[in-house]
N, CA and C atoms of all chains as a GROMACS GRO file, in nm:
protein
  522
    1MET      N    1  -0.002   0.240   2.926
    1MET     CA    2   0.062   0.278   2.795
    1MET      C    3   0.149   0.171   2.750
    2PHE      N    4   0.163   0.152   2.608
    2PHE     CA    5   0.262   0.059   2.544
    2PHE      C    6   0.375   0.146   2.504
    3VAL      N    7   0.491   0.096   2.548
    3VAL     CA    8   0.620   0.170   2.531
    3VAL      C    9   0.719   0.089   2.459
    4VAL      N   10   0.776   0.151   2.348
    4VAL     CA   11   0.902   0.095   2.280
    4VAL      C   12   1.008   0.190   2.304
    5LEU      N   13   1.111   0.140   2.352
    5LEU     CA   14   1.235   0.225   2.370
    5LEU      C   15   1.355   0.176   2.296
    6VAL      N   16   1.429   0.263   2.222
    6VAL     CA   17   1.539   0.220   2.143
    6VAL      C   18   1.662   0.295   2.188
    7TYR      N   19   1.773   0.245   2.260
    7TYR     CA   20   1.886   0.328   2.296
    7TYR      C   21   2.009   0.306   2.217
    8ASP      N   22   2.076   0.410   2.206
    8ASP     CA   23   2.208   0.428   2.154
    8ASP      C   24   2.293   0.510   2.251
    9THR      N   25   2.356   0.440   2.340
    9THR     CA   26   2.436   0.506   2.421
    9THR      C   27   2.593   0.454   2.439
   10ALA      N   28   2.676   0.523   2.489
   10ALA     CA   29   2.820   0.480   2.497
   10ALA      C   30   2.829   0.365   2.555
   11ALA      N   31   2.932   0.272   2.520
   11ALA     CA   32   2.943   0.145   2.585
   11ALA      C   33   2.968   0.146   2.730
   12GLU      N   34   3.024   0.245   2.774
   12GLU     CA   35   3.065   0.250   2.914
   12GLU      C   36   2.933   0.281   3.014
   13ARG      N   37   2.831   0.318   2.940
   13ARG     CA   38   2.685   0.362   3.013
   13ARG      C   39   2.591   0.239   2.974
   14ASN      N   40   2.615   0.155   2.892
   14ASN     CA   41   2.529   0.042   2.851
   14ASN      C   42   2.477  -0.027   2.973
   15PRO      N   43   2.560  -0.093   3.046
   15PRO     CA   44   2.527  -0.170   3.162
   15PRO      C   45   2.409  -0.101   3.253
   16LEU      N   46   2.443   0.014   3.279
   16LEU     CA   47   2.355   0.095   3.368
   16LEU      C   48   2.215   0.117   3.301
   17VAL      N   49   2.211   0.156   3.177
   17VAL     CA   50   2.102   0.193   3.110
   17VAL      C   51   2.021   0.074   3.097
   18LEU      N   52   2.082  -0.050   3.046
   18LEU     CA   53   2.027  -0.177   3.047
   18LEU      C   54   1.961  -0.215   3.164
   19ARG      N   55   2.026  -0.196   3.275
   19ARG     CA   56   1.961  -0.236   3.408
   19ARG      C   57   1.839  -0.163   3.430
   20THR      N   58   1.852  -0.042   3.410
   20THR     CA   59   1.725   0.043   3.422
   20THR      C   60   1.619   0.009   3.343
   21CYS      N   61   1.634  -0.006   3.220
   21CYS     CA   62   1.538  -0.033   3.118
   21CYS      C   63   1.474  -0.162   3.148
   22ARG      N   64   1.549  -0.265   3.203
   22ARG     CA   65   1.501  -0.411   3.217
   22ARG      C   66   1.422  -0.412   3.366
   23LYS      N   67   1.427  -0.313   3.439
   23LYS     CA   68   1.348  -0.292   3.554
   23LYS      C   69   1.195  -0.257   3.529
   24TYR      N   70   1.190  -0.216   3.400
   24TYR     CA   71   1.055  -0.161   3.357
   24TYR      C   72   1.005  -0.223   3.226
   25LEU      N   73   1.099  -0.273   3.162
   25LEU     CA   74   1.058  -0.329   3.008
   25LEU      C   75   1.108  -0.461   2.987
   26HIS      N   76   1.059  -0.509   2.875
   26HIS     CA   77   1.120  -0.635   2.827
   26HIS      C   78   1.215  -0.612   2.692
   27TRP      N   79   1.332  -0.690   2.718
   27TRP     CA   80   1.425  -0.670   2.610
   27TRP      C   81   1.369  -0.740   2.494
   28VAL      N   82   1.363  -0.690   2.364
   28VAL     CA   83   1.318  -0.752   2.255
   28VAL      C   84   1.431  -0.766   2.132
   29GLN      N   85   1.524  -0.671   2.142
   29GLN     CA   86   1.616  -0.682   2.020
   29GLN      C   87   1.746  -0.612   2.084
   30ARG      N   88   1.855  -0.632   2.016
   30ARG     CA   89   1.979  -0.573   2.060
   30ARG      C   90   1.967  -0.434   2.130
   31SER      N   91   1.899  -0.334   2.076
   31SER     CA   92   1.896  -0.212   2.146
   31SER      C   93   1.764  -0.162   2.165
   32VAL      N   94   1.662  -0.262   2.187
   32VAL     CA   95   1.507  -0.256   2.187
   32VAL      C   96   1.445  -0.304   2.304
   33PHE      N   97   1.363  -0.220   2.389
   33PHE     CA   98   1.273  -0.259   2.474
   33PHE      C   99   1.124  -0.248   2.458
   34GLU      N  100   1.044  -0.323   2.519
   34GLU     CA  101   0.892  -0.299   2.503
   34GLU      C  102   0.834  -0.324   2.618
   35GLY      N  103   0.714  -0.266   2.642
   35GLY     CA  104   0.636  -0.312   2.759
   35GLY      C  105   0.518  -0.204   2.792
   36GLU      N  106   0.434  -0.258   2.885
   36GLU     CA  107   0.319  -0.179   2.925
   36GLU      C  108   0.348  -0.104   3.058
   37LEU      N  109   0.346   0.022   3.064
   37LEU     CA  110   0.374   0.098   3.194
   37LEU      C  111   0.245   0.183   3.231
   38SER      N  112   0.244   0.197   3.351
   38SER     CA  113   0.151   0.308   3.400
   38SER      C  114   0.237   0.429   3.377
   39ALA      N  115   0.152   0.543   3.388
   39ALA     CA  116   0.216   0.682   3.379
   39ALA      C  117   0.336   0.720   3.478
   40ALA      N  118   0.298   0.656   3.602
   40ALA     CA  119   0.387   0.682   3.703
   40ALA      C  120   0.527   0.602   3.676
   41GLN      N  121   0.496   0.483   3.631
   41GLN     CA  122   0.630   0.400   3.577
   41GLN      C  123   0.693   0.468   3.482
   42TYR      N  124   0.628   0.523   3.384
   42TYR     CA  125   0.696   0.587   3.266
   42TYR      C  126   0.777   0.704   3.324
   43ARG      N  127   0.722   0.772   3.398
   43ARG     CA  128   0.794   0.888   3.464
   43ARG      C  129   0.920   0.847   3.543
   44ALA      N  130   0.897   0.757   3.620
   44ALA     CA  131   1.020   0.692   3.710
   44ALA      C  132   1.120   0.648   3.609
   45LEU      N  133   1.078   0.581   3.500
   45LEU     CA  134   1.205   0.521   3.401
   45LEU      C  135   1.266   0.652   3.332
   46THR      N  136   1.195   0.743   3.280
   46THR     CA  137   1.252   0.846   3.223
   46THR      C  138   1.335   0.941   3.302
   47THR      N  139   1.286   0.971   3.431
   47THR     CA  140   1.362   1.047   3.517
   47THR      C  141   1.488   0.964   3.548
   48THR      N  142   1.485   0.830   3.572
   48THR     CA  143   1.619   0.772   3.612
   48THR      C  144   1.715   0.766   3.496
   49LEU      N  145   1.660   0.750   3.373
   49LEU     CA  146   1.739   0.736   3.252
   49LEU      C  147   1.803   0.889   3.229
   50ARG      N  148   1.728   0.994   3.253
   50ARG     CA  149   1.783   1.126   3.238
   50ARG      C  150   1.908   1.153   3.335
   51THR      N  151   1.914   1.083   3.459
   51THR     CA  152   2.045   1.081   3.553
   51THR      C  153   2.143   1.012   3.511
   52GLU      N  154   2.109   0.904   3.437
   52GLU     CA  155   2.221   0.807   3.389
   52GLU      C  156   2.285   0.846   3.234
   53LEU      N  157   2.223   0.908   3.158
   53LEU     CA  158   2.267   0.935   3.028
   53LEU      C  159   2.369   1.060   3.032
   54ASP      N  160   2.445   1.063   2.944
   54ASP     CA  161   2.520   1.180   2.892
   54ASP      C  162   2.429   1.244   2.786
   55MET      N  163   2.372   1.348   2.825
   55MET     CA  164   2.265   1.387   2.751
   55MET      C  165   2.320   1.472   2.619
   56GLY      N  166   2.465   1.496   2.631
   56GLY     CA  167   2.508   1.558   2.508
   56GLY      C  168   2.574   1.438   2.407
   57TYR      N  169   2.559   1.317   2.446
   57TYR     CA  170   2.623   1.211   2.371
   57TYR      C  171   2.522   1.101   2.344
   58ASP      N  172   2.453   1.051   2.440
   58ASP     CA  173   2.375   0.945   2.422
   58ASP      C  174   2.240   0.986   2.378
   59SER      N  175   2.167   0.886   2.322
   59SER     CA  176   2.043   0.894   2.244
   59SER      C  177   1.945   0.783   2.284
   60ILE      N  178   1.819   0.822   2.333
   60ILE     CA  179   1.729   0.731   2.353
   60ILE      C  180   1.590   0.775   2.283
   61ARG      N  181   1.530   0.688   2.198
   61ARG     CA  182   1.411   0.723   2.138
   61ARG      C  183   1.286   0.621   2.177
   62ILE      N  184   1.186   0.707   2.221
   62ILE     CA  185   1.074   0.625   2.299
   62ILE      C  186   0.944   0.668   2.215
   63TYR      N  187   0.864   0.539   2.190
   63TYR     CA  188   0.732   0.554   2.114
   63TYR      C  189   0.632   0.500   2.214
   64ARG      N  190   0.523   0.571   2.231
   64ARG     CA  191   0.421   0.545   2.337
   64ARG      C  192   0.296   0.534   2.253
   65THR      N  193   0.200   0.442   2.281
   65THR     CA  194   0.060   0.442   2.251
   65THR      C  195  -0.024   0.409   2.356
   66ARG      N  196  -0.146   0.444   2.348
   66ARG     CA  197  -0.237   0.411   2.468
   66ARG      C  198  -0.234   0.270   2.515
   67SER      N  199  -0.241   0.180   2.407
   67SER     CA  200  -0.251   0.040   2.432
   67SER      C  201  -0.187  -0.050   2.346
   68PRO      N  202  -0.133  -0.159   2.370
   68PRO     CA  203  -0.064  -0.260   2.276
   68PRO      C  204  -0.150  -0.285   2.164
   69GLN      N  205  -0.292  -0.294   2.188
   69GLN     CA  206  -0.383  -0.332   2.061
   69GLN      C  207  -0.368  -0.239   1.955
   70LEU      N  208  -0.313  -0.104   1.989
   70LEU     CA  209  -0.309  -0.008   1.861
   70LEU      C  210  -0.168  -0.030   1.763
   71VAL      N  211  -0.103  -0.126   1.814
   71VAL     CA  212   0.038  -0.149   1.747
   71VAL      C  213   0.038  -0.302   1.683
   72ASP      N  214   0.056  -0.327   1.564
   72ASP     CA  215   0.094  -0.442   1.505
   72ASP      C  216   0.253  -0.472   1.497
   73THR      N  217   0.292  -0.582   1.542
   73THR     CA  218   0.435  -0.610   1.530
   73THR      C  219   0.468  -0.715   1.441
   74GLU      N  220   0.579  -0.711   1.387
   74GLU     CA  221   0.616  -0.818   1.308
   74GLU      C  222   0.773  -0.850   1.312
   75TRP      N  223   0.820  -0.958   1.294
   75TRP     CA  224   0.959  -0.998   1.285
   75TRP      C  225   0.980  -1.031   1.147
   76LEU      N  226   1.117  -0.987   1.105
   76LEU     CA  227   1.172  -1.043   0.961
   76LEU      C  228   1.292  -1.112   1.019
   77GLY      N  229   1.319  -1.220   1.000
   77GLY     CA  230   1.425  -1.299   1.035
   77GLY      C  231   1.421  -1.352   1.180
   78GLN      N  232   1.543  -1.331   1.252
   78GLN     CA  233   1.531  -1.402   1.385
   78GLN      C  234   1.436  -1.321   1.493
   79GLU      N  235   1.363  -1.403   1.539
   79GLU     CA  236   1.290  -1.347   1.677
   79GLU      C  237   1.384  -1.345   1.801
   80MET      N  238   1.408  -1.227   1.850
   80MET     CA  239   1.515  -1.221   1.958
   80MET      C  240   1.414  -1.201   2.081
   81GLY      N  241   1.469  -1.152   2.192
   81GLY     CA  242   1.396  -1.118   2.304
   81GLY      C  243   1.413  -1.218   2.415
   82ASN      N  244   1.494  -1.328   2.402
   82ASN     CA  245   1.529  -1.416   2.512
   82ASN      C  246   1.600  -1.336   2.610
   83GLN      N  247   1.544  -1.305   2.716
   83GLN     CA  248   1.606  -1.225   2.817
   83GLN      C  249   1.736  -1.268   2.897
   84ASP      N  250   1.744  -1.402   2.880
   84ASP     CA  251   1.864  -1.464   2.940
   84ASP      C  252   1.972  -1.450   2.853
   85SER      N  253   1.968  -1.423   2.722
   85SER     CA  254   2.082  -1.408   2.630
   85SER      C  255   2.138  -1.267   2.622
   86ILE      N  256   2.068  -1.174   2.692
   86ILE     CA  257   2.128  -1.038   2.682
   86ILE      C  258   2.266  -1.028   2.751
   87LEU      N  259   2.359  -0.969   2.694
   87LEU     CA  260   2.497  -0.941   2.757
   87LEU      C  261   2.554  -1.070   2.843
   88MET      N  262  -0.025   0.400   0.699
   88MET     CA  263   0.024   0.338   0.826
   88MET      C  264   0.145   0.411   0.870
   89PHE      N  265   0.174   0.413   1.007
   89PHE     CA  266   0.298   0.465   1.056
   89PHE      C  267   0.381   0.343   1.088
   90VAL      N  268   0.507   0.346   1.060
   90VAL     CA  269   0.602   0.226   1.074
   90VAL      C  270   0.716   0.278   1.144
   91VAL      N  271   0.758   0.199   1.231
   91VAL     CA  272   0.900   0.217   1.311
   91VAL      C  273   0.960   0.070   1.283
   92LEU      N  274   1.070   0.075   1.228
   92LEU     CA  275   1.170  -0.060   1.192
   92LEU      C  276   1.283  -0.040   1.264
   93VAL      N  277   1.321  -0.133   1.337
   93VAL     CA  278   1.451  -0.155   1.388
   93VAL      C  279   1.519  -0.287   1.353
   94TYR      N  280   1.664  -0.238   1.311
   94TYR     CA  281   1.718  -0.374   1.239
   94TYR      C  282   1.847  -0.411   1.317
   95ASP      N  283   1.875  -0.537   1.322
   95ASP     CA  284   1.989  -0.597   1.375
   95ASP      C  285   2.042  -0.699   1.280
   96THR      N  286   2.132  -0.639   1.187
   96THR     CA  287   2.163  -0.730   1.080
   96THR      C  288   2.332  -0.731   1.074
   97ALA      N  289   2.379  -0.839   1.016
   97ALA     CA  290   2.512  -0.870   1.018
   97ALA      C  291   2.584  -0.747   0.949
   98ALA      N  292   2.705  -0.700   0.983
   98ALA     CA  293   2.778  -0.588   0.914
   98ALA      C  294   2.776  -0.594   0.783
   99GLU      N  295   2.803  -0.710   0.717
   99GLU     CA  296   2.810  -0.713   0.558
   99GLU      C  297   2.685  -0.687   0.500
  100ARG      N  298   2.569  -0.697   0.563
  100ARG     CA  299   2.450  -0.686   0.477
  100ARG      C  300   2.389  -0.542   0.534
  101ASN      N  301   2.448  -0.468   0.624
  101ASN     CA  302   2.388  -0.347   0.655
  101ASN      C  303   2.381  -0.238   0.549
  102PRO      N  304   2.476  -0.233   0.459
  102PRO     CA  305   2.461  -0.132   0.354
  102PRO      C  306   2.352  -0.149   0.264
  103LEU      N  307   2.326  -0.273   0.219
  103LEU     CA  308   2.205  -0.331   0.147
  103LEU      C  309   2.064  -0.289   0.226
  104VAL      N  310   2.058  -0.346   0.336
  104VAL     CA  311   1.938  -0.321   0.432
  104VAL      C  312   1.918  -0.164   0.455
  105LEU      N  313   2.026  -0.098   0.479
  105LEU     CA  314   1.998   0.061   0.506
  105LEU      C  315   1.952   0.119   0.369
  106ARG      N  316   2.013   0.078   0.259
  106ARG     CA  317   1.955   0.146   0.145
  106ARG      C  318   1.812   0.108   0.103
  107THR      N  319   1.778  -0.027   0.132
  107THR     CA  320   1.628  -0.062   0.107
  107THR      C  321   1.540   0.026   0.215
  108CYS      N  322   1.584   0.038   0.336
  108CYS     CA  323   1.504   0.104   0.433
  108CYS      C  324   1.487   0.249   0.406
  109ARG      N  325   1.605   0.315   0.364
  109ARG     CA  326   1.588   0.455   0.328
  109ARG      C  327   1.523   0.485   0.196
  110LYS      N  328   1.491   0.379   0.109
  110LYS     CA  329   1.406   0.411   0.006
  110LYS      C  330   1.250   0.441   0.053
  111TYR      N  331   1.225   0.383   0.152
  111TYR     CA  332   1.070   0.393   0.213
  111TYR      C  333   1.068   0.464   0.345
  112LEU      N  334   1.177   0.494   0.422
  112LEU     CA  335   1.147   0.538   0.555
  112LEU      C  336   1.257   0.651   0.588
  113HIS      N  337   1.257   0.724   0.691
  113HIS     CA  338   1.355   0.821   0.743
  113HIS      C  339   1.430   0.757   0.849
  114TRP      N  340   1.551   0.772   0.842
  114TRP     CA  341   1.650   0.722   0.949
  114TRP      C  342   1.639   0.810   1.067
  115VAL      N  343   1.610   0.766   1.189
  115VAL     CA  344   1.615   0.839   1.309
  115VAL      C  345   1.714   0.817   1.415
  116GLN      N  346   1.766   0.704   1.422
  116GLN     CA  347   1.862   0.670   1.508
  116GLN      C  348   1.949   0.542   1.465
  117ARG      N  349   2.056   0.519   1.528
  117ARG     CA  350   2.141   0.429   1.462
  117ARG      C  351   2.086   0.325   1.399
  118SER      N  352   1.992   0.250   1.454
  118SER     CA  353   1.929   0.130   1.384
  118SER      C  354   1.783   0.141   1.373
  119VAL      N  355   1.733   0.261   1.362
  119VAL     CA  356   1.584   0.280   1.368
  119VAL      C  357   1.542   0.391   1.246
  120PHE      N  358   1.448   0.328   1.187
  120PHE     CA  359   1.384   0.402   1.083
  120PHE      C  360   1.224   0.436   1.113
  121GLU      N  361   1.167   0.530   1.061
  121GLU     CA  362   1.039   0.563   1.086
  121GLU      C  363   0.969   0.626   0.949
  122GLY      N  364   0.842   0.601   0.948
  122GLY     CA  365   0.777   0.670   0.829
  122GLY      C  366   0.632   0.629   0.802
  123GLU      N  367   0.574   0.695   0.713
  123GLU     CA  368   0.431   0.661   0.679
  123GLU      C  369   0.438   0.589   0.535
  124LEU      N  370   0.381   0.473   0.540
  124LEU     CA  371   0.366   0.409   0.423
  124LEU      C  372   0.231   0.359   0.392
  125SER      N  373   0.211   0.341   0.234
  125SER     CA  374   0.079   0.282   0.214
  125SER      C  375   0.088   0.128   0.227
  126ALA      N  376  -0.019   0.058   0.221
  126ALA     CA  377  -0.002  -0.085   0.234
  126ALA      C  378   0.080  -0.156   0.131
  127ALA      N  379   0.075  -0.089   0.014
  127ALA     CA  380   0.168  -0.141  -0.104
  127ALA      C  381   0.310  -0.117  -0.074
  128GLN      N  382   0.330  -0.005  -0.033
  128GLN     CA  383   0.471   0.024  -0.004
  128GLN      C  384   0.535  -0.078   0.114
  129TYR      N  385   0.458  -0.089   0.209
  129TYR     CA  386   0.484  -0.183   0.321
  129TYR      C  387   0.510  -0.328   0.271
  130ARG      N  388   0.430  -0.361   0.188
  130ARG     CA  389   0.457  -0.504   0.122
  130ARG      C  390   0.582  -0.505   0.038
  131ALA      N  391   0.597  -0.396  -0.033
  131ALA     CA  392   0.736  -0.378  -0.118
  131ALA      C  393   0.857  -0.391  -0.028
  132LEU      N  394   0.850  -0.296   0.088
  132LEU     CA  395   0.944  -0.279   0.171
  132LEU      C  396   0.989  -0.431   0.236
  133THR      N  397   0.890  -0.489   0.285
  133THR     CA  398   0.918  -0.623   0.361
  133THR      C  399   0.936  -0.728   0.248
  134THR      N  400   0.891  -0.726   0.136
  134THR     CA  401   0.932  -0.838   0.046
  134THR      C  402   1.065  -0.815   0.010
  135THR      N  403   1.122  -0.693  -0.034
  135THR     CA  404   1.262  -0.671  -0.066
  135THR      C  405   1.346  -0.707   0.058
  136LEU      N  406   1.302  -0.675   0.174
  136LEU     CA  407   1.409  -0.701   0.294
  136LEU      C  408   1.413  -0.867   0.306
  137ARG      N  409   1.299  -0.922   0.290
  137ARG     CA  410   1.312  -1.079   0.300
  137ARG      C  411   1.423  -1.142   0.200
  138THR      N  412   1.436  -1.078   0.094
  138THR     CA  413   1.519  -1.126  -0.010
  138THR      C  414   1.665  -1.101   0.028
  139GLU      N  415   1.692  -0.982   0.116
  139GLU     CA  416   1.826  -0.958   0.141
  139GLU      C  417   1.873  -0.997   0.271
  140LEU      N  418   1.781  -1.028   0.373
  140LEU     CA  419   1.836  -1.069   0.495
  140LEU      C  420   1.862  -1.228   0.492
  141ASP      N  421   1.983  -1.259   0.583
  141ASP     CA  422   1.984  -1.396   0.631
  141ASP      C  423   1.895  -1.427   0.730
  142MET      N  424   1.786  -1.500   0.709
  142MET     CA  425   1.680  -1.505   0.783
  142MET      C  426   1.709  -1.588   0.916
  143GLY      N  427   1.830  -1.666   0.900
  143GLY     CA  428   1.866  -1.729   1.020
  143GLY      C  429   1.963  -1.676   1.092
  144TYR      N  430   1.996  -1.544   1.071
  144TYR     CA  431   2.089  -1.461   1.152
  144TYR      C  432   2.042  -1.310   1.181
  145ASP      N  433   2.000  -1.247   1.089
  145ASP     CA  434   1.947  -1.108   1.084
  145ASP      C  435   1.816  -1.102   1.172
  146SER      N  436   1.785  -0.978   1.216
  146SER     CA  437   1.668  -0.958   1.297
  146SER      C  438   1.614  -0.819   1.263
  147ILE      N  439   1.496  -0.815   1.217
  147ILE     CA  440   1.422  -0.674   1.195
  147ILE      C  441   1.297  -0.690   1.279
  148ARG      N  442   1.267  -0.590   1.368
  148ARG     CA  443   1.150  -0.580   1.413
  148ARG      C  444   1.059  -0.454   1.379
  149ILE      N  445   0.951  -0.472   1.344
  149ILE     CA  446   0.867  -0.369   1.299
  149ILE      C  447   0.738  -0.342   1.363
  150TYR      N  448   0.707  -0.223   1.391
  150TYR     CA  449   0.585  -0.170   1.468
  150TYR      C  450   0.500  -0.097   1.371
  151ARG      N  451   0.368  -0.131   1.381
  151ARG     CA  452   0.286  -0.043   1.278
  151ARG      C  453   0.152   0.007   1.353
  152THR      N  454   0.138   0.138   1.330
  152THR     CA  455  -0.006   0.184   1.372
  152THR      C  456  -0.079   0.241   1.265
  153ARG      N  457  -0.218   0.256   1.278
  153ARG     CA  458  -0.274   0.311   1.161
  153ARG      C  459  -0.247   0.451   1.122
  154SER      N  460  -0.200   0.530   1.231
  154SER     CA  461  -0.155   0.669   1.195
  154SER      C  462  -0.059   0.712   1.289
  155PRO      N  463   0.026   0.802   1.257
  155PRO     CA  464   0.117   0.863   1.347
  155PRO      C  465   0.058   0.934   1.459
  156GLN      N  466  -0.063   0.988   1.448
  156GLN     CA  467  -0.128   1.049   1.569
  156GLN      C  468  -0.156   0.953   1.667
  157LEU      N  469  -0.152   0.828   1.649
  157LEU     CA  470  -0.175   0.742   1.763
  157LEU      C  471  -0.033   0.710   1.849
  158VAL      N  472   0.060   0.769   1.799
  158VAL     CA  473   0.191   0.747   1.867
  158VAL      C  474   0.264   0.881   1.929
  159ASP      N  475   0.298   0.881   2.065
  159ASP     CA  476   0.365   0.988   2.106
  159ASP      C  477   0.514   0.941   2.106
  160THR      N  478   0.596   1.042   2.055
  160THR     CA  479   0.750   1.013   2.063
  160THR      C  480   0.816   1.108   2.151
  161GLU      N  481   0.925   1.063   2.197
  161GLU     CA  482   1.022   1.140   2.292
  161GLU      C  483   1.162   1.103   2.265
  162TRP      N  484   1.236   1.207   2.264
  162TRP     CA  485   1.389   1.178   2.284
  162TRP      C  486   1.443   1.199   2.425
  163LEU      N  487   1.527   1.115   2.464
  163LEU     CA  488   1.610   1.147   2.586
  163LEU      C  489   1.753   1.167   2.535
  164GLY      N  490   1.818   1.259   2.568
  164GLY     CA  491   1.947   1.295   2.522
  164GLY      C  492   1.938   1.359   2.365
  165GLN      N  493   2.049   1.311   2.293
  165GLN     CA  494   2.056   1.365   2.148
  165GLN      C  495   1.950   1.323   2.056
  166GLU      N  496   1.908   1.410   1.985
  166GLU     CA  497   1.818   1.395   1.877
  166GLU      C  498   1.894   1.359   1.756
  167MET      N  499   1.866   1.243   1.702
  167MET     CA  500   1.954   1.209   1.581
  167MET      C  501   1.865   1.217   1.462
  168GLY      N  502   1.889   1.147   1.353
  168GLY     CA  503   1.795   1.159   1.238
  168GLY      C  504   1.846   1.249   1.122
  169ASN      N  505   1.964   1.308   1.140
  169ASN     CA  506   2.004   1.380   1.038
  169ASN      C  507   2.053   1.289   0.935
  170GLN      N  508   1.976   1.281   0.820
  170GLN     CA  509   2.007   1.160   0.733
  170GLN      C  510   2.139   1.176   0.658
  171ASP      N  511   2.203   1.299   0.655
  171ASP     CA  512   2.323   1.307   0.590
  171ASP      C  513   2.433   1.257   0.679
  172SER      N  514   2.413   1.225   0.816
  172SER     CA  515   2.525   1.177   0.892
  172SER      C  516   2.512   1.034   0.895
  173ILE      N  517   2.435   0.949   0.839
  173ILE     CA  518   2.423   0.809   0.847
  173ILE      C  519   2.550   0.755   0.759
  174LEU      N  520   2.627   0.654   0.826
  174LEU     CA  521   2.740   0.588   0.757
  174LEU      C  522   2.798   0.678   0.647
   0.00000   0.00000   0.00000
């Protein structure tokens, strides 16, 4: 499956959440990750994130499609996603 | 088409960009909008945003699918998107 994940988490939890997301996905913009995952990888990612989030404060929005071919992407302005430049 | 838009713009341009995005889409998370648009609406949105962005600094990432039925969405933690609470 193709996954887009957008996070809005408290600053003190950002490093942990970022590390987990980067294990499974590619960073593409300040708070956005993308990638192709198996069902097992998706479960592992979300299970880990649930243990790391403050579920009453943090917010992660996830979009899934069966395949990246179903999604057209476009940049306006700067194309980001240089993984070396994160934090 | 179903559109997900994530913005990372300089603070001084955020109000303008938010106003434009809210004309066409629903706010769902800090920097994320979603919605169904016609091709004409999509062109109008992106044309307007191109005039508002500093294309050398700001960054907007857009995902499109033919239909929202092709996309599964999930929240981890807080569900946001109360449009009254934005800024």
